[in-house]
C-alpha angles and dihedrals in degrees: 000000000000117000092198116132111224116190119200113199153128119231091233097054143074084281086090087074092056092045088057091048092050091051089050090051091051097208118134115263139175121229124215112193117213130189128226115260092004125059091007087066097040117118093245092058095038086060086062099039115012089194088070091225138117148273107055133152135202120197131163093348096311131108123218124186134175119063098248092046091050092050092049092045094051092047090056095039091055105034091164088074089065095224098139132043107251121252109280094030109121088222089070089076092060089043093058093038097058097034091059095035086064093044092049121025097019096047093045096045095047092047092049091050092050090051093048094247112158126191110231113242111273094019098089092111089068092063118076090222094049094216137343097248093049090050091053092048091053091046090051091052089054094049091048095047095087144314091297137015103245120050097323092292129108112255144162087277089066090051093054101034092039091053091052092050094044093051093043092053093042094052097036098246090116122042114253097241119176093247090055093048093051093047095048092047090053098049098039090057089071115114092232091055091049092049093048093048092050091052095050095040089054090051091051090051092049107044091172092060119133115282094236129051135164132227146164132124 
């Protein structure tokens, strides 16, 4: 069984989150670039991810899709990187809480806002996020609670949640509150984030780049 990590992505996608996570892990990986409406919908890739979306990861004979799941998987697969509080550590509760808060309420609320979806008055209980403003207030409280989200130590939760906040602020879907700005500035100063951004930015600038690349610290 091959232990090779193969990363399926597009440089202008949520795959940028996983690229950052892979650079934090530091294990070698191979990147396969896919294009929207083309290779993402090809039979070979649909056999990996029937949704026809990126990111996706194969490792040791298993397939992992969905950004938050990939981040959590990599943190557990490479514990030496220290990207998840160990089982039994009370900080693991906050780690799971904010990782999946971003994958659920934050993702849904931001998407609904971008699509112009409005919850009718009195129907907030039907939406998992309850209401956009409330979601942002809770997210702000998490970002302001300390340097990092889980036990004062950087983790995969910061990769995923921090990416959601950074993009939201950059594109105006989340208000640029001071707590968000301080948090994003802190986590995006990490060498792994800088490396990952440089790799994907270069791929965006060179659309004719080779379809396979390698990475890892």
